[in-house]
Every structure is written in C-alpha cells, then in structure tokens.
N, C-alpha and C positions, 0 to 999 in steps of 0.2 A: 297690239296685244293690250287688253284692257289691265285696269289696276289690278293688284295680285298684294296679298297681304298673307305673311307668314308668321307666325308666334314663335317664340324661343323653344328649343327641343327640350325634352325632359331627360332626365338621364335615363330610364327606362328606353327611350326612343333611341337615344343617341348609339347603342350597342347594335343598332340597325341600319346604321349608315354605309355607304358604299365604300367598297373598297378600291382602288387603284387598281390599273391594269397591272398585273404580276404580283398581286397579295400585298401591296404596298399598305400601309396605315391609312385611315380613311380620310377620303377626301378633303373633310372639315379641316382636319389637322393643318392643312397646307395653304388654308385662308388666313387673310391677314386679319380679319375680324370674324367673331364668331359671337351671335348672340340673337337678339330680335332685330330683323331686318325689314324694312319697307323698300319696295322696287319701285324708285319713282317713275311717273309716267314722262318719256322723254318723246320727241318727235322724231321718228326717224326720217332720211330721204334716201333715195334710192343712189345707186353708185357710191363713191366716197366722199367723205365730209369730217372734216377734222374738227369742226366746229361742235361744240356740247358734249365732245367725248369726256366718258367719267375718267375720275383720276383711277389710281392703282387700288385704293381701297374700294371705291366705288366698284370697279369691275370684279374683284372678288366677291362683292358682295351679290352682283347681279349673277354673277355664276353659280354662286351658293343657292341664290333664291330661285334661278331656273331649276337646277338640278336637284333641289329639297321637294318638288313638286313630283318628281318620280320615286320617292321614298314611299314605301308601304310598311306599315308597323305590323308587330307581330298580331295585335287586336283587330286590325284591320282583316288581315289575312285568315285570321280563325273565323271572322264573320262573314267573309267570302266562302271559307270552308263549309259552314254551317248552312248557310244559305244556298248555297249549291245543292247539297246534300238533300236539303229538305225540297227543292225543287226536283231533283231526280225520284225521290220517293213517291212524291204527290204525282209525276208523269207516269211513273211504273204502274200506280195503283188504278190510273186511267181517271183520275179527278182532271174535269174538263174547267171548272170554275172555282177560281180564277185559273186563267191560263197558266201551266206552269213556264218558268223560264229557260227550259230545257226541254227535249223533245224524246229524249230518251228510245231510240227506234231500233225494234228489234231486226236483226238481220238474217234470221234464220238459219245462222252458222252453230249448228249444235255439237260440236266437237272438234277437238283441237287436235294436231297431228301427233303420232305415235312413233313415226319414224320409218314405217314400211312402205309408205306410199310411194307408187312407183309408175313411170309412165311418160308419154310426150303430152305437153299442153301447150296451149297458145294462149297469150295474154294480150289483150288490148288495154292500152292503159290511158285514161283520157282525164286531164284536169289534176295530174298530180305534182307535175311539174310546171305549171302556167300554161303558157302559148305554145305547148306542143303535146304530140302524141307518141307513144312508143308501142312497139309491136314486139313480143317475146316468144322466142321456141325455148320452151323449159322442160327439161329432160331430168325426172326423179328416179334413183336406184333404188329406194327403198332399204338403203343400208346406212346406218347411224355412222356419221363422220365422212362419208363419200359422198360427193356431189359434182355435178357437171356444169361449166359455167354456162348461162343460157346464151343464146343468139338472140340479137336485139338490134332494132334499127329505130331512130328518132326521127319524127317528122313534126317541122314547124308550121302550126297551124297558121294561116294568114289572118289578119286583123276582120277582114271582112268577113270570113268563115265564124270567127268568133262572136262576131254581133249580128250576122245575117239570120236567115230562115235556119229550122233545124233539122230539115231534111237535107240542106246543103252540109251541115256539119258531119252528120252522119253517112252521108255519102262520100264525104271526103276519109272520113275513119276507114270505110269498107274498100277504097280505093289503096288506101296505103297499107291494110291486111294484106290485099291480093298482091301489090306489090312487092311485099317481104316474102311472101310465100312462093311467089314464081322464082325467086332467088336460090330458094333452100332445095338440096338434092334430095330430103328426106321422102320417104312414103307418106301421103296427105290425105290418106282416105279416113271418113268418119273423124274429122279433128274435134277435140273437146276444148271450148274456149271458156277461160274467165275473163269478165269485163271489170277492170278497174275504174268505177266511175266516181269520182272524188267531189262529190257534191252533195248537199242534202237531199235526203230522198226518204220516200216512205214505202218501205219493203213490206210487200206482203207474202213473199215466198222468197226462195232462193235464186230463183230467175225472175223475180217479178219486182219491178222497183220504179216508182212514180218521182218524177224530179219535182221536190218542193220548190226551190229557189235557186237561181242562178250565184254563184259567188266567184271570186278570184278573176275578174275581168269579163268573165265570159255573160253574154247577154243575146242568146239565141232564140228566136219568136216560135212557138208552137210546140214547146218542150214542157213546159212547166206544166204541171198535171197530166202527163202523160208517161208511159211505161216505155223505159230508156231501152229496155232489152227489146222490146218487140220493135221499137225503132230502128235498133241495130240490125235486128233479123230481116227486118224488111229492106234497109239498105243492103246485105250482103245477099240477098236474094235477088236485088235488082243489080248487082254486079255480077252475080250467075258464074263465079269461077270456082268457088268451092263450096262443098259442102260441110257445114260449121255447125256444130250443137254449141249454143250459148248455155252453159251449164248453170253459172253462179254470175251475179252481180255484187260487187264487193268494194268499198270505199277503201282508199288508203290505207286507213285506219286498223280497218281488219285485217288486210293484208299484210300488215305489220304485224302484227300479234302472232299470223299464223307462220310468218316467214321467220319466226325466231327458232334456232336450232334446239330441239330439246334436250333440256340439260337433265338435272337431277328430276325436277318435276316438271310438268307442262306450265307453257308462259299463258297465264289468263288475262294479262292487260296489255294493251296496245296504245302507245302513247306518240302522236305524230305533232313535230313542231317544223313546219316547211314552209311551204306560201302560206297554209291556214294553219290551225291546230284544233285538234280532235282528240278524244279518247275512247275505247271500248272496252270491255270485260265481259267475263262470263258471269251471268246471271243465272240464279234457279228460276227456272221457266214457272213455277208455282206464285212467283211474284209478278209476273209480266201480265196484267189484266186483259189485255187485248189479244194474247195468245190462249187463253182458256186450256191450259197446260198444267197438269201437277207432277210431271216427272220429268227431269232431264235439265239440261242449263240451255241456254241459248246467248250467243254473243249480242250485246246492246251496243249501239253507236249513242255515246252521250250526246254528240253535236253542241259540246260545250263553247264553241264559237259564237252561239247565238245568244248565250248567256246575259241576262239584261235585267239583273235586279239593281234597279237605279238608287236603292237604300243603302246598299254596300259597295256597289259600283262608283255610284257618284261622286263620294269622296275623295277617291283615288284617280279620276279621270283629270287629266290635266288641260290647260287651255289648247296643247299642241294636240291632245288627242280630240278635242272639239273641233280644231280647225282640221285635223285630216279627215273626220267623220264628213264634215261639210263637203270637202272636194273629192270624197269617194263617190262608187258607182252606186252604193247603196247607202246613202245617209239612214242614220238612226238603225241599221241592222249590225249584226255580227259585231257588237262593241266589244266584246271580249277578246275575239280573234284579231282586232287591231289594234290591241295592245300586246300581244303575243307573237302572232303568224310573222313570218319571214317577210311577206308582200309590203308590210306595213312598217317594221322596225327602221329600215333605211329611210323612209319617209319621214317618220318621228324624228330621226337624227336630223335629217334636212331640215325642217320645221324649227328644230332648236337653234342649229348654227345660223340660220337665214336672221331670226330673231336675234342672237347675240351679236350677229355682226349689224344690224339695224341698230342696236344699242350702243356699237363704237365698242364692244369688249373684244369681238374677232376681226381678224383681217384688217385690222386698221380702220375699221368702220366703213369697209367697201363690202358689196355684194356684187353678183354677177347674173346675168340673164340665167346661166344654167344653174346656179344654186337656188335661184327663184322658181326655176321651173320643177314642176311636180313628176317625181319619178327620176331624178336626175341622180340620186345615192340609192346603192340597191343593196340588197342584203351581203352580197360579195363585199363590198365596199367597205360596211362597217365592219366584216369580219377581219378585213387586213388592217383596218386602221386601228383597230382593239387588239391588235397581237401585241404583246407587252414586247417582243424582241425587235421585230421588225416594222411594228406599227409606226413609228415616226415616220421613219423614210416613206410609208406607203401613203401616210398623213400628207405631205409633201406633194407626193406623185399624184395622188389622186384628186386634191383641191386646186393644183395648180392645172390639170385637165379641165376643172369647171370654171378656169378663167380668175381663180384669186390668188393673193399674194398673201404667202401664210409668213407671220412673223415667227420671231424668237419662241415664244411662248404658247404660239396657237396649237401646235402640234398636240401639247400636253394636255390642253384644254379640251381639244377635240375627243382625245382618248377619254378623257373624263365624261363626257356628254355620251359616246358610245357605251361604255360600262354601265352609265346610271341607266340608259333606254335597257340593256340587256337583262342587268341584273333586276328591273321590276319585272321584266318579261317571266324569267325563271320562276322569279317568287309567285307571281300569279298562277304560272302553271304549277308550281308545286301544291299551292292552297286547292285547286282544281282536283290534280290526283290524290291529294290527302282525304278529299270528299269521296271519291270513289272507292278508295281504301277502305274508309270506314265503312260504305255499304257493304263492301263485301265481309268487312270482319263482323258486321252485326247479322246478314245473312246467312252466313257460314257458322254462325254462333262457337267463333273461336275466340279465345283469350289472344292468344299472338297469331297473327296473321303471316304466316310465311307465304310470299308470294313474288313471282317473278313478272317484270315489267319489260315489254320490247318496247324498244325505241328506234323512232324512224324520223327521217327528213334531215333538209339541208342545216338546220340550225344545229342542230345535235353533232353533224358530221363535221360542219366546219367551225363550231364553237366549243370547244371542248369546258369552258368555263360555265357554259349554260347548264351541262349536267352536273357539274360540281356544286353549283347554287342550288340547283332543283334538289339534289340527295341531300345538301344541308338542311334546306326549310322542310322538305317531307320528313326528315325525323325530328324536326323541331314540332311538328304540327301533329305528327301521327307515330309518336315514340313505341306504341306498342304492337308495330308492323316492322315485319323483317323483309324488307324490299331489296331484290337483286335488280339491277338495270342492265339489259342485255341488249345490244345493238341489233338489230333486225337485218337479216341479209336480203336485202332487195326486195323491200316488203310489198312495193307496188308490183313487182315481177313475180319473183319466186314466191311470194308470201300467196299472193292470187292464184297462182299455179296450184299452190299448196291447198287451198280453198276447194279448187276444183277436183284437186286429187283425193280428198278428204270425201268430198261427196262422191266420188266414183267408189271410193272405197266402200263407204257405208252401204251405198247402193249394194253393191256386191254381196257384202254382208250381210244385207237385208234380205236378200234373195236366197243366201243360204240358211239362213235363220228361218225366213218362212218355210222353206223345202223342208226343214227337219223338224219343225213343230206342226206341220199340216196334217199328219195324221191325226195329231191330238185335237185337233179342233172338228169336232163331231157335229153334223149337220142333222135337220130334223129326221130324215129319211134314216140315216144310221142310228140315231137315238130311239127312232119307232121300232126299228128291227130289235134293239136290246130288249124293247118292252114285250113284242111280241114273243121273241125266243124265251124269255124268262115266263112268259104266262103259260106257254105250252110247256116249259120243264116243270113246272108249279103242277099243272094238270097230272104228268106223268109220276111225278114224284107221289102225289095222292093217291094214285090209284097201284101204287107200288110198283110201276115198269121202270125200265132204266132210263134213270135222269142224273144231271148233275147236281139237284137239289134233291137232297134226303127228305124233305118236308114232314119231318119228325113231330109225332104228337107229344105234347107235354103234357097232358092229362089236367091242364088247367083249363077248366070249363066255365069260368065266369070271371069277369072282373069284379073289383069291388063295389060295394052299394052303400058304403058307409055306415052299416050298423056291425064293423068288426072292432072286437075288444079284447083285450088280453095283452099278456107280456110273451116276446118270441125273441130268438136268439136267431141270429143270422150271421153265416161264416161266407164269406167272399173271396174266392179266389179267381185270380184274372190278372194278365198284364205283369207287373212286377211288383206287387203287393199283394198280402193277405190281411184281411179285416175281419175282426169279431165284433159285432154289433148287439147290444140290448134293445128291441125297439118295443116300446109300449103302446100300445094303440087305444085311444079312449075317444070318448065323444067328443073331447076338445081338440083332438088332432093326433099327429104322430110325435114322439119324442124318442131321440137316438142318442144311445150312450156307445162309443165307440173306440177301438184301439187298432192301430194300423202296426202291420210288421212287414219287413223288406224281407223278400224272397230271394235267397242267394243263390248263385247260378248253378251250384252244385247240388243245390235241394231241386230247382226246376229241370236239371239234366240227368237227375240221378233216379234212384229207384222208387215209385210211386205206391206207398201203402197210405191212398185216400178213399137215375138209369144206367146204363153201361156205356163208358166212352169211347166213342167211336174212333177218333184221332184227335190228336195234341195239334193246336197251332200256336198264334203268337210267340214262337220261342221257345215252348215248352217242349221236351222230349223226355219226360219220366218213365223210367221203364216198368214194365208189368202193369201195365193201368189199360191199355188201348185193349177192348173187349172185354172190361170188369165190369162188374155193378161197383160205382162208386159211391151208392149208398152204402152198402155192406162194406168196402173199405173204410168208410168214415165211422160206420159203427166200430169197426175191429179195432179202430184208432184210439176211439173214445172208451173203449172198453180195456186197452191198454194202458190207458193214463188213470182208471181208476179214481178218477177224482170227483166227479160229477154224474148223476144220474140225466140222461137227456135223451128225448123221444125224435128222431129225425122223420119229420112229418113230410118235408117236400124238400126235391133238389131242383133246382132252377137256374136257369143258365142268366146271364147278365139282360139280354135282350128281353126275354120275358119278365125280368125284376123289372126292367125300364117302363114297359108297358103298364104294369101292374100299379108301379109308383104313379104313374101320371095319370092313372085310370081312378086313383084314389079321388083325384083333383078333377077331373073331367070323365064323367061317365061315357063320353064318346068316343074317348080313347080305345082304340080296339087294333093298333099296329105299334110294335115297338120297331126301334131302329138304333142300331151301335154304329157308331163312324168314329173309332178311335186307333188305339194299337192295331186291332183288328175290325171286320165288320161283320154285321149279320142283321136279320130281320126277323120278326115273328107277327102273328096276326092271328085274329079269331076266325077260323074255317066252319062252314056249316058241318057237323059231323056225319051226314050223310056222305059227305064228298071224301071221308077221311078212310080208305078201304083197312087199313091196319086198326083200325077201332070199330068194335060192333056199335049198332045202334044207327036210328033213322032221324032222330031228333035233338035240339040241342047245338051248342057249340063245343069247339074245340082250339084252342091256342095252338098253331103251328110252329114249331120251331125251323125256320126255311134253311137254315145253314147255308146261306146265298154266298159266303165267301168262295165256295166251290164251284158256282154258276160258271160255266165254261170250260171245265174241266174235261168235258166229252169235245171241244175243239170248236163249240159255237160261237165262241168269241174270238177265234184266230184273225179273223180279218181285220178287227179292230187293234189285237197286239202289234206292237213294234218292236223293233230289235233291242230297244232299250229294255221293254220288259222281257223281252227271252233272256237278257243278259241278267236283271234281276233275279229272274226265275231260276237261272242257272245255278245261281252263286247262293240259292237260299237253301235253308235245312230241307225243304220239303218240293222237291222241283217236279214239276207237273201237277202240282197241288193247289188249290185256292187261287184259282185264275182271277176271277172277280175280286176278291180281296186284295190281291197284289195289284190291281190297277186303281185300287180305291183307298186303302186304310193307312194310317199313320205309319207302321212300320216300313213300309215301303215307298212312299212317295220321294222322300229324300234321297233314297237311293236311284230313283229313277231320273230324278233331276241331277244327280251325280254323273251318270252315264251319258246324260244328254249334253253337260257341262265338257267333259271328256271329249266326246265326238266333236263338238263345236270348237275346242282347243286345237285338235288335231288337224282342222280345216283354216286355222288362221283366225278363225272369227273372234275368239276369246283370248284374254291374255298375251296378246301379241304372238300366239302360238306357241307360248312356253309351257310345257307340262310342268305342274309343281307334284311332289311328292305325295303332299297331303292330300291333293284330290283324288290320288289314286288309291287312297285309304277307305276300305269299305266301310259304309255306316258314319264317315265324317260328317257327312251333310245331311244334320237332322230334320225330320220333318217339321220339328218347331221353326226351323229358320224359312220355312215357306209361310207361316204364319207372321212372323216377324217381316220379312222382306215384302209382304203383300200388304202389310196394314197401312193404310190411308195417313194415318198420324205421325209417320215416320218421314224424316226428311231423306233425300238422298245420300246426304253425308252419313245419318246414321246407318244407313242400309250398307254403304262401304264399309262401314266400321264392322259390321256383323260379318262381311266376307273377308275382311282383313284378317279377323281374328282366326280366320281359317287359314292363312299363309298365303292369301291368293293377292298379287300384285295387280291391281285393276285399274281402270279408268271410268269416267263416267259412262261413256259407251257400253263397256263391260258391265256396270251395274245395270244399266237399264235392259241389256241383254238378259243377264241372270233373271232380273224382274218378270220380265215376258216369259222365260223357260219355267219359272214357278208359277206364273199365272197359267198358262197353257196346260201344266200337268195337274194341277189343283183343281180346274176347271174341268177337264177332262173326267177327273174323279167326282167330283159334284155331279155332273151330268149323267153319268153312269147310276150313280147313286138315285139320283130322282127317277131315271127310269125304272130301276127296279121298284122303286115305290109307285110309281103311277101303275105298274103292273098289279102290284099288289091291291092298290084302293078300285082299281076298275073291277078285279076279280070281286072284291065284296060286293061292289055296287051290282053286278050280274048276277051273283048269289042271291042278291035279295030282289032281283026284278025292279029296281029303282032307276028313275029317269035322271035322278040328280041325287048323289051321296054326300052327307055332310058327317066327315069322320075325322078325329083328331091322332096323331102320330107323337108317340112318346118318344124323345131322343135323349142320348147319353154318349159321349165319348169326346176326348180333348179335340180331336180334329174337326170336329161339327161344331165344338162349343168355343174353341179359341181361333180358328181360322176367321180372318175378316171378311170374307166373301161366301166361304162353301155354304152356310145355312140358306144364304140369299138364292144362290145359283141352284141348289136341290129345289128349293120350293117353285122357282122359275121353269125349271123343266117339269117337274108335276104337273102346273099350271097348263104348260103347252102339250104335254101328253095325255094329259087325262082332264080334258076341259069340262067333263059332267061330273065332277068331284070337287067338293069345297073342301081343302084339307088343310087343316091347323095344326103346325109343327110347335110342341110343348117340350121344353127341354126339361128332362128330368133331374131331381134332386136326389142324389143319391139312389139311383134305379136300382144298381145289383143289391145294395143291403138293406134298404128299406121295401123295395120291390119284393125280394125273396121272402121279408118276414109278412108282407101284405099277401103273398101266394099261402103261404102257411096259414095266416088269419082267415083268408077266404075257405081253404080246405077244411078247415076247424068249424067254420060256419055251416059249409055244406053238408060236414059230417054230423053235425049238431041237428041241423035240419031232416037228415035223413032220419037219424036214430028218432027223432019226433015223430 
C-alpha cells in the first residue's frame, strides 16, 4: 500500500463517524489514540512474521487510519447528490457534450400496477443473482391482498457459458425455459413472457433492448450492441418447443418497483442493492428528450452504477477501491457500483483485512493463501460477521475456514471493518437516492414530496442496518421528502410478471378505448358527406322546401363600409347574461359603454314579455314567446317602463352581429360563426336565391340556424349512443342535433357519458363508479379546454379531475385527455365541414375559380379551447381547397355588431331617402 496521510477530524465531521455493530458509541472512542495520525510505511511479508509488529498504540492508529478512509462527510454526500442530479438532468435533456455521468435510460414502462392485473405469466430472469438463471410461472389474481406463490426453478450458468459466445448463452436460457415448462401441468398455449435482463441496455421499446455493456462477471461475445429480446426469440425458435411471446424486457430495478404491493399510493421509485446497484423512477415524459412525448410518465433507469464524476467521487475513493478496480473484469468502469454493490463489498473487506494482517494488526501478522485470493470473502460472509449478536462466533468460523488464526481482539476489529464498508455503501446509496427524490420533487413542482420507494436485493434482505443507515441519511439530505421504504415482493420474478401484466392490461384497455372513440374519429369521406348534406339542406331551405336548415332572411342587406356614424343602443340577450350597450360610431372607430346583468333561472324559464321567435335554445324556455314578434314584445316592455323614448330599428342575433362586427374591420368578412354555449352561422347570399324575399339583385344575410341541421335524420350515421343519451336528457329532445354535437353546452356531457361507459368496462378509475360522475352537467365544457391545454402538466390535469371527486391514476388522466380530444376534435371538424359548405356556396354563387373570404367568429368554445380554432381551419382547407378563408375573432360581436347593423340600416335608409 502507498503512503497515506490523514489530518485531525473537525468537530463537524466527528458526528458522522461510524457506529459499532449493535449501535455502540463511535469506533473512534474505543481507540487509544485520537488525533493527527500518520501511517508509517512498513514492509509486509507473506505468511507469519513477528518482526516489526506495531505496538498496541500503533495497532489502534493503523485501524483508525484504515477505517477513516471509508468515512464520507455530509459535505461530500451533498456534493455527490448535486453532481448526480446535474448529470441526470443533463442526460434527460439529451445533452451529449460533455457526456453525462449517468445514462438515464427510458424503459418504456409507462404505468404502475393498480391491483386489477390478472393472468398467468412466464418470467426469465438473467443476471439478477450473478451466475444463475431463474424461470418462474407467476399467477396474478387481480385482487388486492391476495396472491399465489410463483413456481420457480434456478439453473446455475456454467463459467464457460458466462464468458463464451452469446448464442450459447441464449440457447442455454431457451433450454432451461423448456425444461421448466415441461414439468408444469398447466395449459401452456400462447404464453406471455417477461424477460428480466439486469444489465445496462439501450431500450427503444418495451420489447426492444440493446445491450450496452456486460457487468457482474458476464462477458459473452456477440451480444453488446444487439437486441437481447431478438436474441432470446431466436433461441426460443431454435428450441422449437413452445410458442412464447416476449412481451417486455425489464431490468431487476424496474421489476422491484413494479413488484411492490400497491399501498395508499403507487410505488414510483425502485432501488436495488444486490450484486450491483441501480435505481429507477417514474419521470414526466415531456422531460425525456429522446421520447419526444409531451404527456404521461415513463420509467427511467438511472444506471447510477456507472456514475463517474472524478471531482466528487475521487475524494471518497480509498486505496482499497483502487485495488479492487484494478483487479476487476472492467477496470475504470462502474466505479460507484463498486463501492455499493454486493458483488464488491466482500472483496473490499478482504482487501482491508489482508492489508491489516500484512501490517501485523490482525491474525498475529499472518495471512493465508485464501485471504490473499480474490473472491474468498463473499457478501454472505460479511453479513454474518457483522451480525451484532452472533457475529463474533461467525467471524471465528469464517476466518478459520480461510486458514487464519483468530486472536482475542481480532473478531471485534473485523466487525469494525465490515461496519465501515457497509456504512459507507449505505450513505453513498442514500446520496444517490436523494438526487432522484430531488429530481421528482422538482419535476412535479411539489413543496413536500410524498413517495414510496420499493427496495430489493440481497443487501437489503440480509443487512437490516443498511436500510436504517440509508433512511437516516436520506432524511438528512432530503428533509422535505416524506419517503416510505417498502420491500418489494420478488421484484425480479413477480415484478417482471407485473410489468408484463400491466402491458397486457394497457393493451386491452387501449383496444376498448379505441373501440369507444372510433365513431368520433371522422375521416375525409365522412366529413365530405356532411359538407354535401349541409349544402343540399341550404339549397332546400332557401327555396322554402322541407329542410333541417331554416335559412332565415335577416333583412341585413349590406356589411359596414366605414362611413357609418352616430350613437346607438344595443340590447344583447343570450347565454346566461343580458347586456345593455351604448355604442358610439365615429370616424375614429367604435367606442362602447356597457352594463352586464345576470339572468336568473326563473326569468329564463318564466314568462317571456320581450322578427318572431321560432323556438328557444341554449337552455331558455320562457313561455308565451315562441311564435311572437319579439320586436313588438320589446317595444311593449319599453313602453311599460315609460322611462325613455327609443326607436327599435333592428333585431339581430349574435351570429349576424359577429359578422357585422368583423365586417367593420375587414370588408371581405361575409360569414358569421358562433361556437359557444350554442352554435350558428350566417352568410351573405345572393338575393335572387332567397325565395322568401322578392328581388333579383343585391345580397341578403341568411341566418342558417344550423344548430338544427340533422334534425331530419341526415346525421344519424354519425350520432353515437352517447349523443343519444345527451339528447334524451336535454330540455328539447330530438332538436338541435348539430348543435348538440358541437356546442359548449353539450360537449362536457358527452365526455361524461363516455367516462361512465369506460368505467363500467373497467378501463377507467379501476372500474369504480363515483356518484359525482353520475351527476348531470358535473363535467363542464370548460374542463375540456383546460385539460387539453398544452401548458398544463399532467399533475395539473389530475388536479382538475380530482376536484370532481375522481380517484385516478396517470393512465386514467391520459385516457380522459384522449376522450376530451376525440369529442372536441369531432366538434371542430363538423363545424369546419359546415363552414366549408358555406364558403363553397358563396364561391359557386359568384362563379369564381377561387374565393377569398373572411369569417367572423365569436363564442367561448372557439376562443378558449386551445385547439378548436386550428382544427376548424384545417378542416375548411381540406374540404374547400378553392377557398382562401381567414378567421377573425370578433370583439363584442353581439353588442357592437347589433349597433353596426343598426348603423348600416340607418345609412341605407338615409341613402334611400336622398
């Protein structure tokens, strides 16, 4: 060993010193000499030699000096935590230069179990337990708290297979698989297999994984850089005994996380300390650059065993770590794992004991060939020797088996060494875990992170103190994280089966979801048919023939030309509000002063003393109005007030007002569109085509009242059972068919009925119905706009749904999002098909090869939904390619527009008078 120097400990560092086995006071208190010590270089000789043995004081100093190398201070731990976190974020972001110190590999596991998984699954486990291979038959019952013990068989992998050609290894695995299945009496048709392959891999799909490098003593040729799933499939095919579908390839870390029994919440971190060490966790997919996904979560394998930041690891690497690395199969690689993994802890203890024996501190200065042989002290030996109760006796027995003579004080010193090596491993592991927790807390934007960590591996199973030290150190480094540590139930076996089962469940649920939403996904032919049907209904309505489109003349014969002037009063009734506006039109523009009044339900549903109202929509049902001239009703109401003298010049619905409002800004605006609580459209038609109004020249604005389109059954092929449910529960069953597929009053209800259906199928919310979701109108259309917003993280979407009393998983959240997208996309496409019919009609009316026209639009759904307007425009481009259509969002269309209709009417009247 080279010359080593250690300086005196500071008071801050002294509280981090090692505890004796059993929780005794720090080791250093038992030493004769504490202070600045220097280890004198001594010549050691093999075998026994009494010459030059240190005195008792020197022996204590030598042991102190040796073990002090394994001490890691809080400052060093925090530096490791920060460095690893930085490397994680660098790798997630896809930064290639400089190369990140960890790889952060996507595993393509996008969901954790929720307790309903069931079925029989085969698991092949390779690399999780060193030089052995395990095959399991796992039965999942789908009932929380109930499980069947898996059947399993372990096969020892011969050394020549571990180091030979890759095909030989996979053929051996396929042979073991067949031998295991031959002995089972179960039905073995169409078997689904989960492949636990516990080596660093680059995964490009749940069933596609390329080996990056061998670890854990394996070094088979022809495998690195190849898809291990395909190699296994090829070997199974060569074996030819069974038809097996390799569904998923999983490492033992992911299996550990997935094998954790569901508790209060899902387990979203897996931590393994076995032969090697690694961690995985559920990351927000939008943060993983290589996936190019913006929704959902994905399990990331940190691969922290390869963490190699020399700046922070260098100071904690001991001379023994360097010696172990030089003698390993992969010098310079997996440096972090070599300080933590069970494959190496026994070897570190052996190197320390050999060093102390050569220095004359242990075993009377004697060594043995076994002590000097690599691999002679195993993880199991260290666990037994470290045991505070039976450890001393086991120390004597194990060391005697190594050919050593154990003195009176040797057993206690050996326990000190074991404790030092294990304590450092646990504290380093805690620093790495704290980095993962910090990443989760940041990505989920939570002040206090509550998380469950599944633990697995023989170090946890056989060394309870390892978990205790880990927990204490995590609390020190991440005090804002509330962490529960849950032992995984056979992560390599049951956990991998669970990954396979979850994949099967998601595939089945995906099929049911697609089947449910298929009627909402309209193709070009369906949309073109809607356009053609609306065009036909428009022509019939204009002719006065039977049609679901009324095509009502509005007697608005022109759009604004910019010369309108004057003060106008506008009254706006619609939706849930009533507004009074004073509109001043000058050469400088339009100035509006307004007051808003809420309409109580008893007024909206009461008697109505307000052209002739054909029928109420949008939730209004006031009596004594339908069939009446509402201008007369308004004039009579004004007369009853006797407060002001007013001339009611024009009555305008909000659609015409929207067109006129935008027409004041753009003279090419000849179409008005409303998509809000209800929906409607209007446009400037050639007067000669309007049978209800005499005249052969000029134009007439036509109020299409297209909300009723399809009331004649023309849309029945597009209507779903969910549309029928919403229609039957409405106040006007059988009416406003088009509106009920498009407008804001109904979309939330359509979504709610779909969610109820999917819940009944077990696809959503674990199949558990909630009273809130069965409440009519509980799912507001505004939720569609919020849920589909690109700016909202998945966690915020979950919050919206949880506020409705829904207990949901990340999978549920994504499926609810898909439902909302399907419903709103159909609505936007139907709306676009209608607009396409209108602009094509205008183009053909005028005999133009190409029409340039603007559409004035108003309505909360159109304005607030993040994708509705874009989908409408895209559909119009697809269905009306010879029309260049610009969409203009109206500013106060119903109020300002009504005033401009009045202004235009006054202008036209003055011109006629002149």
